[in-house]
ROSE-4610 file (N, C-alpha, C; in Angstrom, 1 decimal, always signed):
// ROSE-4610
residu = [M/M/M/S/S/S/E/E/E/G/G/G/Y/Y/Y/V/V/V/E/E/E/G/G/G/F/F/F/A/A/A/Q/Q/Q/A/A/A/Y/Y/Y/D/D/D/Q/Q/Q/F/F/F/W/W/W/R/R/R/P/P/P/Y/Y/Y/P/P/P/A/A/A/K/K/K/S/S/S/A/A/A/Q/Q/Q/S/S/S/L/L/L/L/L/L/K/K/K/L/L/L/L/L/L/Q/Q/Q/S/S/S/L/L/L/T/T/T/P/P/P/E/E/E/A/A/A/R/R/R/R/R/R/V/V/V/L/L/L/D/D/D/V/V/V/G/G/G/C/C/C/G/G/G/T/T/T/G/G/G/I/I/I/V/V/V/A/A/A/E/E/E/H/H/H/L/L/L/M/M/M/Q/Q/Q/A/A/A/G/G/G/L/L/L/A/A/A/V/V/V/T/T/T/G/G/G/L/L/L/D/D/D/M/M/M/S/S/S/P/P/P/A/A/A/M/M/M/L/L/L/A/A/A/R/R/R/A/A/A/R/R/R/E/E/E/R/R/R/L/L/L/G/G/G/D/D/D/D/D/D/A/A/A/V/V/V/L/L/L/I/I/I/E/E/E/G/G/G/D/D/D/A/A/A/A/A/A/D/D/D/F/F/F/T/T/T/V/V/V/D/D/D/V/V/V/Q/Q/Q/F/F/F/P/P/P/V/V/V/A/A/A/V/V/V/S/S/S/T/T/T/Y/Y/Y/D/D/D/I/I/I/P/P/P/N/N/N/H/H/H/L/L/L/P/P/P/D/D/D/L/L/L/D/D/D/R/R/R/I/I/I/A/A/A/A/A/A/Y/Y/Y/L/L/L/Q/Q/Q/C/C/C/V/V/V/Y/Y/Y/N/N/N/A/A/A/V/V/V/A/A/A/P/P/P/G/G/G/G/G/G/L/L/L/F/F/F/A/A/A/F/F/F/D/D/D/I/I/I/A/A/A/T/T/T/V/V/V/A/A/A/G/G/G/L/L/L/R/R/R/G/G/G/M/M/M/N/N/N/T/T/T/V/V/V/Q/Q/Q/I/I/I/R/R/R/D/D/D/T/T/T/E/E/E/E/E/E/A/A/A/M/M/M/L/L/L/L/L/L/F/F/F/R/R/R/G/G/G/A/A/A/L/L/L/N/N/N/E/E/E/S/S/S/A/A/A/G/G/G/V/V/V/G/G/G/F/F/F/Y/Y/Y/R/R/R/I/I/I/S/S/S/G/G/G/V/V/V/V/V/V/R/R/R/A/A/A/E/E/E/D/D/D/G/G/G/R/R/R/Y/Y/Y/D/D/D/R/R/R/F/F/F/E/E/E/T/T/T/T/T/T/M/M/M/T/T/T/N/N/N/I/I/I/V/V/V/V/V/V/P/P/P/V/V/V/D/D/D/H/H/H/L/L/L/L/L/L/K/K/K/L/L/L/V/V/V/A/A/A/D/D/D/A/A/A/G/G/G/W/W/W/V/V/V/D/D/D/T/T/T/Y/Y/Y/L/L/L/A/A/A/A/A/A/Q/Q/Q/D/D/D/D/D/D/L/L/L/L/L/L/T/T/T/P/P/P/L/L/L/D/D/D/E/E/E/V/V/V/P/P/P/D/D/D/E/E/E/L/L/L/R/R/R/H/H/H/V/V/V/F/F/F/V/V/V/I/I/I/S/S/S/R/R/R/K/K/K/P/P/P/A/A/A]
num = [1/1/1/2/2/2/3/3/3/4/4/4/5/5/5/6/6/6/7/7/7/8/8/8/9/9/9/10/10/10/11/11/11/12/12/12/13/13/13/14/14/14/15/15/15/16/16/16/17/17/17/18/18/18/19/19/19/20/20/20/21/21/21/22/22/22/23/23/23/24/24/24/25/25/25/26/26/26/27/27/27/28/28/28/29/29/29/30/30/30/31/31/31/32/32/32/33/33/33/34/34/34/35/35/35/36/36/36/37/37/37/38/38/38/39/39/39/40/40/40/41/41/41/42/42/42/43/43/43/44/44/44/45/45/45/46/46/46/47/47/47/48/48/48/49/49/49/50/50/50/51/51/51/52/52/52/53/53/53/54/54/54/55/55/55/56/56/56/57/57/57/58/58/58/59/59/59/60/60/60/61/61/61/62/62/62/63/63/63/64/64/64/65/65/65/66/66/66/67/67/67/68/68/68/69/69/69/70/70/70/71/71/71/72/72/72/73/73/73/74/74/74/75/75/75/76/76/76/77/77/77/78/78/78/79/79/79/80/80/80/81/81/81/82/82/82/83/83/83/84/84/84/85/85/85/86/86/86/87/87/87/88/88/88/89/89/89/90/90/90/91/91/91/92/92/92/93/93/93/94/94/94/95/95/95/96/96/96/97/97/97/98/98/98/99/99/99/100/100/100/101/101/101/102/102/102/103/103/103/104/104/104/105/105/105/106/106/106/107/107/107/108/108/108/109/109/109/110/110/110/111/111/111/112/112/112/113/113/113/114/114/114/115/115/115/116/116/116/117/117/117/118/118/118/119/119/119/120/120/120/121/121/121/122/122/122/123/123/123/124/124/124/125/125/125/126/126/126/127/127/127/128/128/128/129/129/129/130/130/130/131/131/131/132/132/132/133/133/133/134/134/134/135/135/135/136/136/136/137/137/137/138/138/138/139/139/139/140/140/140/141/141/141/142/142/142/143/143/143/144/144/144/145/145/145/146/146/146/147/147/147/148/148/148/149/149/149/150/150/150/151/151/151/152/152/152/153/153/153/154/154/154/155/155/155/156/156/156/157/157/157/158/158/158/159/159/159/160/160/160/161/161/161/162/162/162/163/163/163/164/164/164/165/165/165/166/166/166/167/167/167/168/168/168/169/169/169/170/170/170/171/171/171/172/172/172/173/173/173/174/174/174/175/175/175/176/176/176/177/177/177/178/178/178/179/179/179/180/180/180/181/181/181/182/182/182/183/183/183/184/184/184/185/185/185/186/186/186/187/187/187/188/188/188/189/189/189/190/190/190/191/191/191/192/192/192/193/193/193/194/194/194/195/195/195/196/196/196/197/197/197/198/198/198/199/199/199/200/200/200/201/201/201/202/202/202/203/203/203/204/204/204/205/205/205/206/206/206/207/207/207/208/208/208/209/209/209/210/210/210/211/211/211/212/212/212/213/213/213/214/214/214/215/215/215/216/216/216/217/217/217/218/218/218/219/219/219/220/220/220/221/221/221/222/222/222/223/223/223/224/224/224/225/225/225/226/226/226/227/227/227/228/228/228/229/229/229/230/230/230/231/231/231/232/232/232/233/233/233/234/234/234/235/235/235/236/236/236/237/237/237/238/238/238/239/239/239/240/240/240/241/241/241/242/242/242/243/243/243/244/244/244/245/245/245/246/246/246/247/247/247/248/248/248/249/249/249]
x = [-8.3/-8.2/-8.8/-10.4/-11.4/-11.8/-11.1/-11.8/-11.9/-11.3/-11.4/-12.0/-12.6/-12.7/-14.3/-14.8/-16.5/-16.6/-18.1/-18.3/-17.8/-17.7/-17.5/-15.8/-15.1/-13.7/-13.5/-14.6/-14.4/-14.5/-15.4/-15.6/-14.5/-13.6/-13.0/-11.9/-11.6/-10.4/-10.2/-11.3/-11.1/-11.1/-11.2/-10.6/-9.5/-9.0/-7.5/-6.4/-6.8/-5.8/-5.9/-6.2/-6.6/-4.7/-4.3/-3.1/-2.3/-1.7/-1.1/-1.3/-2.8/-2.9/-3.1/-3.6/-3.1/-2.1/-1.0/+0.1/+0.6/+0.3/+0.8/+0.2/-0.7/-1.7/-0.8/-0.4/+0.3/+1.7/+1.9/+3.4/+3.6/+2.1/+1.7/+1.4/+1.0/+0.0/+2.1/+2.7/+4.3/+4.6/+4.6/+5.0/+4.6/+3.2/+2.4/+3.1/+2.6/+2.9/+4.3/+5.4/+6.6/+7.0/+6.4/+6.6/+5.8/+4.3/+3.3/+2.3/+2.9/+2.0/+0.7/+0.7/-0.1/-1.5/-0.9/-2.2/-3.7/-4.5/-5.4/-6.6/-6.3/-6.7/-6.0/-6.7/-5.8/-6.6/-5.7/-6.5/-6.1/-6.6/-6.4/-6.8/-6.0/-6.3/-6.0/-7.2/-7.4/-7.4/-8.6/-8.8/-9.4/-9.9/-10.1/-11.7/-11.4/-12.5/-12.2/-11.2/-11.3/-10.5/-9.6/-9.1/-7.8/-6.7/-6.2/-6.8/-7.7/-8.6/-9.3/-9.6/-10.0/-9.1/-8.2/-6.6/-6.3/-6.9/-6.3/-7.5/-8.6/-9.9/-9.8/-9.4/-9.2/-8.1/-7.2/-6.3/-6.4/-7.7/-8.5/-8.2/-7.5/-7.6/-8.9/-9.3/-10.3/-9.9/-10.6/-10.3/-11.3/-10.5/-11.4/-11.0/-11.9/-11.4/-11.9/-10.6/-11.0/-10.8/-12.0/-11.7/-11.8/-12.1/-12.9/-13.9/-13.7/-14.9/-15.8/-16.7/-18.3/-18.5/-18.0/-18.4/-17.2/-16.4/-15.0/-15.4/-15.8/-16.6/-17.4/-18.6/-19.6/-19.3/-18.0/-17.8/-17.0/-16.3/-15.6/-16.7/-17.8/-19.1/-19.4/-19.9/-19.8/-19.2/-17.9/-16.9/-16.8/-16.6/-16.3/-17.4/-18.5/-19.8/-19.6/-20.5/-21.0/-19.6/-18.9/-18.0/-16.9/-16.7/-15.6/-16.0/-15.5/-15.6/-15.5/-16.3/-16.2/-16.2/-15.2/-15.7/-15.2/-16.0/-15.9/-15.2/-13.7/-12.9/-12.2/-11.3/-10.0/-8.7/-7.9/-7.0/-5.5/-6.0/-4.9/-5.7/-6.9/-8.2/-8.7/-8.7/-9.4/-8.9/-10.2/-9.7/-10.5/-9.8/-10.8/-11.2/-11.8/-12.4/-11.3/-10.5/-9.9/-8.5/-7.4/-6.2/-6.0/-5.1/-5.0/-3.6/-3.1/-1.9/-0.8/-1.8/-1.1/-1.9/-1.5/-1.8/-1.2/-2.3/-1.7/-2.3/-1.3/-2.2/-1.2/-1.8/-1.2/-1.8/-1.0/-1.3/-1.3/-0.3/+0.7/-0.3/-0.6/-1.5/-0.9/+0.3/+0.9/+1.1/+1.1/+1.1/+0.2/-1.1/-2.2/-2.9/-2.0/-2.0/-1.6/-2.0/-1.9/-0.2/+0.3/+1.5/+2.0/+3.6/+4.1/+3.3/+2.6/+1.6/+0.5/+0.1/-0.7/-0.5/+0.5/+1.6/+1.9/+2.2/+2.6/+1.2/+0.0/-1.2/-1.8/-1.1/-1.7/-1.1/+0.5/+1.5/+1.1/+0.9/+0.4/-1.1/-2.1/-3.2/-3.3/-2.2/-1.9/-1.4/-0.2/+0.0/-0.3/-1.5/-2.5/-3.2/-3.6/-4.7/-3.8/-2.9/-1.8/-1.7/-1.6/-0.9/+0.1/+0.5/+2.2/+2.5/+3.8/+4.4/+4.1/+2.7/+2.3/+3.1/+2.5/+3.4/+2.6/+3.1/+2.5/+3.5/+2.6/+3.6/+2.5/+3.1/+2.5/+4.0/+3.1/+3.8/+3.4/+4.9/+4.8/+5.2/+4.5/+5.0/+6.2/+7.5/+8.8/+8.5/+9.7/+9.4/+9.7/+10.3/+10.3/+9.1/+8.2/+6.6/+5.5/+6.1/+5.2/+5.6/+7.0/+7.0/+5.9/+5.1/+4.5/+3.1/+3.0/+1.9/+2.0/+3.4/+3.5/+2.9/+2.0/+1.2/-0.3/-0.2/-2.1/-2.1/-3.2/-3.6/-4.7/-5.4/-6.3/-6.6/-7.4/-7.6/-9.3/-9.4/-10.7/-10.9/-12.0/-12.7/-14.0/-14.8/-16.2/-16.8/-16.7/-16.7/-16.4/-15.6/-15.3/-14.2/-14.1/-13.3/-12.9/-11.5/-10.6/-9.8/-9.7/-8.6/-7.9/-6.9/-5.8/-5.0/-4.9/-4.0/-3.4/-1.7/-1.5/-0.1/+0.5/+1.7/+2.8/+3.4/+4.4/+5.2/+5.1/+6.2/+7.0/+8.4/+9.4/+9.8/+10.0/+10.4/+9.5/+8.1/+7.2/+6.9/+7.2/+7.1/+5.3/+4.7/+3.3/+2.8/+2.0/+1.7/+0.2/-0.5/-2.1/-2.2/-3.5/-3.9/-5.9/-5.9/-7.5/-7.7/-9.0/-9.5/-10.9/-11.2/-12.5/-12.9/-13.9/-14.4/-15.7/-16.0/-17.5/-17.6/-18.3/-18.4/-19.9/-19.6/-21.3/-22.0/-22.9/-24.0/-24.5/-25.1/-25.7/-26.8/-27.5/-28.9/-28.3/-26.8/-26.3/-26.0/-26.3/-26.3/-25.1/-24.3/-23.1/-22.9/-22.5/-22.2/-21.2/-21.0/-19.8/-19.5/-17.9/-17.4/-16.4/-16.3/-14.5/-13.9/-12.6/-12.2/-10.8/-10.3/-8.8/-8.5/-7.5/-6.3/-5.0/-4.6/-3.1/-2.4/-0.8/-0.3/+1.0/+1.5/+2.6/+3.9/+5.2/+6.4/+6.8/+6.9/+7.3/+8.8/+9.5/+11.3/+11.4/+12.1/+12.1/+12.7/+14.0/+14.6/+13.3/+12.6/+11.3/+10.7/+10.2/+9.1/+9.8/+10.9/+11.3/+11.6/+12.1/+11.8/+10.5/+9.3/+8.1/+7.7/+8.1/+7.7/+8.5/+9.6/+10.2/+10.0/+9.4/+8.7/+7.4/+6.5/+5.5/+5.7/+7.3/+7.1/+7.2/+7.5/+7.6/+9.2/+9.6/+10.7/+11.0/+12.3/+12.8/+12.4/+12.2/+11.7/+12.6/+12.6/+13.3/+12.5/+13.0/+12.6/+12.3/+11.5/+11.5/+10.7/+11.2/+10.5/+9.1/+8.1/+7.2/+6.8/+7.6/+7.9/+8.4/+9.3/+9.9/+10.0/+9.0/+8.8/+9.7/+10.0/+11.1/+12.6/+13.0/+14.5/+14.2/+15.2/+15.4/+16.2/+16.1/+17.1/+18.2/+19.5/+20.1/+20.0/+19.3/+19.3/+18.0/+17.2/+16.2/+16.8/+16.6/+16.9/+16.0/+16.8/+16.4/+14.7/+15.1/+14.2/+12.6/+13.1/+12.0/+11.0/+9.8/+8.4/+7.5/+7.6/+6.9/+8.1/+7.9/+8.8/+7.8/+7.9/+7.2/+8.1/+7.6/+7.7/+7.2/+8.4/+7.5/+8.1/+7.4/+7.9/+7.3/+7.5/+6.9/+6.9/+5.8/+5.3/+6.2/+6.5/+7.3/+6.4/+7.1/+6.2/+5.8]
y = [-4.6/-3.4/-2.5/-2.8/-1.7/-0.7/-1.3/-0.5/+0.7/+1.5/+3.0/+3.3/+2.9/+3.3/+3.4/+4.5/+4.5/+5.8/+6.1/+7.1/+8.2/+8.6/+9.7/+10.3/+9.2/+8.9/+9.1/+7.6/+7.8/+9.1/+9.8/+11.3/+12.2/+12.0/+13.1/+12.6/+11.3/+10.7/+11.2/+11.2/+11.8/+13.5/+13.9/+15.6/+15.9/+15.1/+15.4/+14.4/+13.2/+12.3/+12.0/+12.6/+12.4/+12.4/+13.5/+13.2/+12.3/+11.4/+10.7/+9.4/+8.7/+7.7/+8.7/+9.6/+10.4/+10.3/+10.5/+10.7/+9.3/+8.5/+7.1/+6.3/+6.5/+6.0/+6.4/+7.7/+8.2/+7.3/+7.3/+6.6/+4.9/+4.5/+3.1/+3.1/+3.7/+3.8/+3.4/+4.5/+4.3/+3.2/+2.4/+1.3/+0.5/+0.1/-0.8/-1.1/+0.3/+1.0/+0.1/+0.5/-0.6/-1.3/-2.1/-3.7/-4.5/-4.0/-4.8/-4.3/-3.7/-3.3/-3.9/-5.3/-6.1/-6.3/-6.1/-6.2/-5.4/-6.0/-4.9/-5.1/-6.3/-6.2/-5.9/-5.2/-5.0/-5.2/-6.1/-5.9/-5.0/-4.2/-3.0/-3.9/-4.1/-4.5/-3.6/-3.2/-2.3/-1.1/-1.1/-0.2/+1.4/+1.3/+2.3/+3.2/+4.4/+4.9/+5.2/+4.4/+4.1/+5.1/+6.1/+7.2/+6.4/+5.3/+5.0/+3.9/+3.5/+2.9/+3.2/+4.7/+5.6/+5.9/+6.2/+6.8/+5.9/+4.1/+3.1/+3.2/+3.0/+3.0/+4.1/+5.2/+6.5/+6.3/+5.2/+4.9/+3.3/+3.3/+1.9/+0.7/+0.4/-0.7/-1.2/-2.4/-3.3/-3.1/-2.6/-2.7/-3.5/-4.5/-4.8/-4.6/-3.8/-3.6/-4.3/-4.3/-5.4/-4.2/-4.2/-3.4/-4.0/-3.8/-4.7/-3.4/-2.4/-1.3/-1.0/-1.3/-0.7/+0.6/+1.4/+3.0/+3.4/+3.0/+3.2/+2.3/+1.4/+0.9/+1.8/+2.1/+2.9/+4.2/+4.9/+5.7/+5.9/+4.4/+3.9/+3.6/+3.1/+3.2/+4.3/+5.1/+6.5/+7.1/+6.5/+7.5/+6.4/+5.2/+4.7/+4.1/+4.4/+3.9/+2.1/+1.6/+0.4/-0.7/+0.2/-0.4/-1.5/-0.9/-1.4/-2.6/-3.5/-4.8/-4.3/-4.4/-3.8/-5.3/-5.7/-6.7/-6.2/-6.5/-6.6/-7.6/-7.4/-8.9/-8.1/-8.8/-8.3/-8.8/-7.9/-8.2/-9.1/-9.6/-10.8/-12.1/-12.1/-13.6/-13.4/-13.6/-13.8/-14.3/-14.6/-15.5/-15.0/-14.7/-14.8/-15.8/-15.8/-16.7/-17.1/-16.0/-15.3/-14.5/-15.0/-14.7/-13.4/-12.3/-10.8/-10.9/-10.4/-10.3/-9.1/-8.2/-7.4/-6.8/-6.9/-6.3/-4.9/-4.2/-3.0/-3.0/-2.3/-1.7/-1.0/+0.2/+1.5/+2.0/+3.1/+3.7/+2.7/+2.0/+1.3/+0.1/-0.9/-1.9/-2.4/-3.0/-3.9/-2.8/-2.0/-1.3/-1.1/-1.4/-1.3/-3.1/-3.7/-5.3/-5.4/-6.3/-6.3/-6.5/-7.9/-8.4/-8.7/-9.5/-10.1/-11.3/-12.0/-12.9/-12.8/-11.5/-11.4/-10.7/-9.7/-9.3/-10.2/-11.8/-12.8/-13.4/-13.4/-13.8/-12.8/-11.8/-10.7/-10.8/-11.3/-11.2/-12.7/-13.7/-15.0/-14.8/-14.1/-14.1/-13.5/-12.2/-11.4/-12.5/-13.2/-14.2/-15.1/-15.8/-17.0/-15.8/-14.4/-14.0/-13.7/-13.6/-13.0/-14.3/-14.1/-15.2/-15.1/-16.4/-16.5/-15.6/-15.0/-13.9/-12.8/-12.5/-11.3/-10.4/-8.9/-8.1/-7.7/-7.3/-6.9/-5.7/-4.6/-3.2/-3.3/-2.6/-2.3/-1.1/-0.7/+0.4/+0.0/+0.6/+1.0/+1.6/+2.2/+3.6/+3.1/+4.2/+3.7/+4.5/+4.2/+4.4/+6.5/+6.7/+8.0/+8.5/+8.1/+8.5/+8.4/+7.2/+6.8/+8.4/+8.2/+9.6/+10.6/+11.0/+12.0/+12.0/+10.8/+10.2/+11.3/+11.2/+12.1/+13.7/+13.9/+15.1/+15.5/+17.2/+17.5/+18.1/+18.0/+18.8/+19.0/+20.1/+20.7/+20.6/+20.3/+20.7/+21.1/+22.2/+22.8/+23.1/+23.1/+23.4/+23.5/+23.7/+24.1/+22.7/+21.6/+20.4/+19.6/+19.8/+19.3/+19.5/+19.0/+19.8/+18.8/+18.5/+17.3/+18.1/+17.0/+17.0/+15.5/+15.6/+14.7/+14.8/+13.4/+13.0/+11.7/+12.0/+10.8/+10.4/+9.1/+8.8/+7.8/+7.4/+6.3/+6.0/+4.6/+4.0/+3.4/+3.8/+3.4/+1.7/+1.8/+0.8/-0.4/+0.1/-1.1/-1.4/-0.5/-0.8/-0.6/+0.3/+0.6/+2.0/+2.5/+3.4/+3.9/+4.8/+5.3/+6.4/+6.7/+7.9/+8.3/+9.1/+9.4/+10.6/+9.9/+11.2/+11.9/+13.2/+13.3/+14.7/+14.1/+15.0/+15.4/+16.6/+16.5/+16.7/+15.9/+16.5/+16.7/+17.3/+18.0/+17.0/+16.3/+15.7/+16.4/+15.6/+16.1/+17.0/+17.0/+17.5/+18.5/+19.0/+19.9/+20.1/+19.1/+18.9/+18.5/+18.4/+18.2/+17.0/+15.7/+14.1/+14.6/+14.0/+13.8/+12.3/+12.1/+10.7/+10.8/+9.8/+9.8/+8.2/+7.9/+7.0/+6.7/+5.7/+5.3/+4.4/+4.5/+3.6/+3.3/+2.4/+1.7/+1.1/+1.5/+1.1/+0.6/-0.5/-0.9/-0.5/-0.9/-0.7/-1.8/-1.8/-2.9/-2.9/-3.6/-3.5/-3.8/-3.4/-3.5/-5.1/-5.1/-6.5/-7.6/-7.7/-8.4/-8.6/-7.4/-7.7/-8.1/-7.9/-8.7/-10.0/-10.5/-12.0/-12.6/-11.7/-12.3/-12.3/-11.3/-11.3/-12.7/-12.9/-14.4/-15.4/-15.6/-16.7/-16.8/-16.2/-16.0/-16.5/-16.2/-16.9/-15.9/-14.3/-13.7/-13.6/-13.0/-12.9/-11.6/-11.8/-10.0/-9.2/-8.9/-8.0/-7.1/-5.3/-4.5/-3.4/-2.4/-1.2/+0.3/+1.1/+2.1/+3.4/+4.4/+5.4/+5.9/+6.6/+6.8/+7.6/+8.7/+9.4/+8.8/+7.1/+6.7/+5.2/+4.5/+3.2/+2.1/+2.7/+1.8/+2.0/+2.8/+2.8/+2.1/+0.9/+0.3/+1.2/+1.2/+1.9/+1.0/+1.3/+1.0/+0.6/+1.7/+1.8/+2.8/+2.4/+3.3/+4.2/+5.6/+6.9/+7.5/+7.7/+7.9/+8.7/+9.7/+11.0/+10.3/+9.1/+8.7/+8.1/+8.7/+8.3/+7.2/+6.9/+5.6/+5.2/+3.8/+2.8/+1.7/+1.9/+0.8/-0.4/-1.6/-2.8/-3.4/-3.7/-4.3/-5.4/-6.8/-8.2/-8.7/-9.7/-10.6/-12.3/-12.8/-13.8/-15.0/-15.9/-16.5/-17.2/-17.4/-17.5/-19.2]
z = [+6.1/+4.9/+4.6/+4.8/+4.5/+5.9/+6.9/+8.4/+8.2/+7.3/+7.2/+6.2/+5.2/+4.0/+3.8/+4.7/+5.1/+3.7/+3.4/+2.3/+2.3/+3.7/+4.0/+3.5/+3.8/+3.5/+1.8/+1.0/-0.2/-1.1/-0.6/-1.1/-0.9/+0.5/+0.5/-0.1/-0.3/-1.2/-2.7/-3.1/-4.2/-4.5/-3.3/-3.5/-2.7/-2.1/-1.4/-1.8/-2.0/-2.2/-3.7/-4.6/-6.0/-7.1/-6.9/-7.5/-7.4/-6.5/-6.3/-7.3/-7.3/-8.2/-10.1/-9.8/-11.5/-11.6/-10.5/-11.9/-11.6/-10.7/-10.8/-12.0/-12.6/-13.6/-15.2/-15.2/-16.3/-16.7/-15.5/-15.3/-15.7/-15.4/-15.6/-16.7/-17.4/-18.8/-19.6/-19.5/-20.3/-19.8/-18.9/-18.8/-19.6/-19.5/-20.4/-21.8/-21.9/-23.7/-23.9/-23.2/-23.3/-23.3/-22.3/-21.8/-22.3/-22.3/-22.7/-23.7/-24.9/-25.7/-26.4/-26.2/-26.9/-25.9/-25.0/-23.3/-23.4/-23.8/-23.5/-22.2/-21.4/-20.2/-19.1/-18.0/-16.8/-15.5/-14.8/-13.2/-12.5/-11.6/-11.0/-9.4/-8.4/-7.4/-6.3/-5.7/-4.6/-5.8/-6.2/-7.2/-6.6/-5.6/-4.4/-5.4/-5.7/-6.3/-8.2/-8.2/-9.9/-10.7/-9.8/-10.4/-11.5/-11.0/-11.8/-13.5/-12.5/-13.9/-15.1/-14.5/-15.4/-16.5/-16.3/-17.2/-18.0/-17.6/-18.4/-19.2/-19.1/-19.9/-20.8/-20.9/-21.4/-22.5/-22.1/-23.0/-23.9/-23.7/-24.6/-23.8/-22.4/-22.0/-21.0/-21.3/-20.7/-18.9/-18.1/-16.6/-15.9/-15.0/-14.2/-12.5/-11.8/-10.7/-9.2/-8.1/-7.1/-5.8/-4.7/-3.9/-3.0/-1.2/-0.4/+0.2/-0.4/+0.2/-0.8/-0.6/-1.0/-1.3/-0.2/-0.4/-1.5/-1.7/-2.8/-4.0/-4.2/-5.2/-6.1/-5.1/-5.5/-6.4/-5.7/-6.7/-7.8/-7.6/-8.9/-9.9/-9.5/-10.4/-10.8/-10.4/-10.8/-11.8/-11.6/-12.6/-13.7/-13.6/-14.8/-15.5/-15.2/-15.7/-16.0/-16.6/-17.1/-17.6/-18.1/-19.2/-18.2/-17.1/-15.9/-15.5/-15.0/-14.5/-12.7/-11.9/-10.1/-9.3/-8.7/-7.9/-6.5/-5.3/-4.2/-3.6/-3.0/-2.9/-2.0/-1.0/-0.2/-1.6/-1.2/-2.1/-1.4/-0.6/-0.3/+0.0/-0.8/-0.4/-1.8/-3.0/-3.8/-4.9/-6.0/-7.7/-8.4/-9.5/-10.9/-11.6/-12.5/-13.6/-14.7/-15.0/-16.5/-15.8/-16.4/-16.0/-16.9/-15.7/-17.1/-17.8/-18.8/-19.1/-18.1/-17.3/-16.6/-15.5/-14.0/-12.8/-12.5/-12.1/-11.2/-9.6/-9.0/-7.6/-7.0/-6.8/-6.1/-4.9/-4.3/-3.4/-2.0/-2.2/-1.2/-0.4/-1.1/-0.4/+0.6/+0.2/+1.4/+3.1/+2.7/+3.7/+4.8/+3.9/+4.8/+5.4/+4.7/+5.1/+6.8/+7.8/+9.0/+9.0/+7.8/+8.6/+7.2/+7.3/+6.2/+5.8/+6.4/+6.2/+4.9/+5.2/+4.3/+2.9/+3.3/+2.2/+1.2/+1.5/+0.9/+0.1/+0.9/+0.3/-0.5/-0.3/-1.4/-3.1/-2.6/-3.6/-4.1/-3.5/-4.3/-5.0/-4.4/-5.1/-6.4/-6.7/-7.7/-8.7/-8.5/-9.1/-10.0/-8.8/-9.5/-10.6/-10.8/-11.2/-12.8/-12.7/-13.8/-14.8/-16.4/-16.9/-17.1/-17.5/-17.7/-18.4/-18.2/-18.7/-18.4/-17.9/-17.5/-16.6/-16.1/-15.9/-14.1/-13.4/-12.1/-11.3/-11.3/-10.9/-9.9/-8.9/-7.3/-6.4/-5.4/-4.7/-3.4/-2.7/-0.7/-0.8/+0.4/+1.3/+1.8/+1.6/+2.5/+3.6/+4.8/+6.2/+5.9/+4.7/+4.5/+4.2/+3.4/+3.4/+4.4/+5.5/+6.4/+7.6/+8.0/+8.5/+8.1/+7.1/+7.1/+8.1/+8.5/+9.6/+10.4/+11.2/+12.1/+12.1/+12.4/+12.0/+12.3/+12.4/+12.7/+11.5/+10.4/+9.2/+9.0/+9.0/+8.8/+7.2/+6.5/+4.9/+5.0/+4.3/+4.2/+2.9/+2.0/+0.8/+1.2/+0.1/-0.1/+0.0/-0.4/-0.4/+1.0/+1.6/+2.5/+3.6/+5.0/+5.8/+6.5/+6.9/+7.5/+8.8/+9.8/+10.6/+10.4/+10.1/+9.9/+10.9/+11.9/+13.1/+13.0/+12.8/+12.8/+13.7/+13.7/+14.3/+13.8/+13.7/+13.4/+14.3/+15.1/+15.8/+14.8/+14.6/+13.4/+14.3/+15.7/+16.2/+16.6/+16.5/+16.3/+15.0/+13.9/+12.4/+12.3/+13.0/+12.8/+13.0/+12.5/+12.7/+12.1/+12.5/+12.5/+11.9/+11.2/+11.1/+11.2/+11.9/+12.1/+11.9/+10.8/+9.9/+10.4/+11.0/+11.3/+10.4/+9.7/+8.8/+8.5/+7.4/+7.0/+5.6/+4.7/+3.2/+3.0/+1.9/+1.5/+0.5/+1.0/+0.2/-1.1/-2.2/-3.2/-3.1/-1.6/-1.4/-0.8/-0.6/+0.4/+1.5/+2.4/+3.8/+3.6/+5.4/+5.2/+6.1/+5.2/+6.2/+7.2/+8.1/+9.3/+9.4/+9.3/+9.2/+10.1/+10.9/+11.6/+11.4/+10.8/+10.8/+11.2/+11.4/+12.1/+10.8/+10.3/+9.5/+10.0/+10.0/+10.2/+8.9/+9.1/+8.3/+8.7/+8.1/+8.8/+7.8/+8.4/+7.5/+6.8/+5.6/+4.8/+4.6/+5.1/+4.8/+3.4/+2.5/+1.0/+0.9/+1.7/+1.5/+1.6/+3.0/+3.3/+2.2/+1.4/+0.7/-0.9/-1.2/-2.1/-2.1/-1.0/-0.5/-1.1/-0.3/-0.2/-2.3/-3.0/-4.1/-5.3/-4.1/-5.3/-4.6/-3.2/-2.9/-3.9/-3.9/-4.6/-6.3/-6.5/-8.2/-9.3/-8.4/-9.6/-9.7/-11.2/-11.4/-12.1/-12.5/-13.1/-12.5/-11.0/-10.6/-10.3/-10.5/-9.8/-9.5/-8.6/-8.1/-9.0/-9.0/-9.6/-9.2/-9.2/-8.9/-9.4/-8.6/-9.2/-10.8/-10.8/-12.1/-13.0/-13.2/-14.0/-13.9/-14.0/-13.7/-14.8/-15.6/-16.9/-16.5/-15.3/-14.9/-13.6/-13.7/-12.1/-11.6/-10.0/-9.2/-8.7/-8.7/-8.0/-6.3/-6.0/-4.5/-4.1/-2.8/-2.6/-2.3/-2.6/-1.8/-0.5/+0.1/+1.7/+1.6/+0.7/+0.7/+0.1/-0.6/-1.6/-0.6/-1.0/-0.4/-0.5/-2.1/-2.3/-3.4/-3.5/-4.3/-5.1/-6.8/-7.0/-7.2/-7.4/-7.3/-9.0/-9.7/-11.0/-11.3/-11.5/-11.6/-13.1/-13.2/-14.0/-13.7/-14.2/-14.1/-15.2/-14.7/-15.7/-16.7/-18.2/-19.2/-18.7]
């Protein structure tokens, strides 16, 4: 899962991809304040550069972040300081010493895993890390969202320039995007990087079966802007969908 999360991308991520996790964090806070008002500790699986964790910590929650990329974790440490616990680990192969009342996981971690077996492992790892009665909220990119890979884009600021090229093979259920870019270092010079990432299509019905097989209950789907209202069906145009589940008490 960490194949593409090199230092250059980690820096560019903060500049160009920040709005989605920032918006997700606000919705997650509303969810937690409504459903788990007594919870004070949160496990952030695939925490990246700490954008979601930052919002949760500002709301008074203690956050433990887990990510496979040392470069992303280094930027998370810069953002969060020493109050956050950050762990380098695989979202589909990790354990924790103490269970959490809440776990969150944003920006489509299941799509970045290679197959359904690894998604099942991810769901089981988080299940084991959550206390009985605890809550888990995570998201996936829908096919509509992954179709956004079929593009060539140039993103240019004073701090970075990226060339983004991608393609989705819907029949094969897999897509890729290649990012070439330069980012400005603290000393003013520009560092170049190039990375390729893959995403898989995760059918919602298959995913929900894996969620149930892992032991999660009371599961429902929701849109990013309202995690408290279950969706009767996923609109064709929805680019991301959240899954909200509980561990039996």
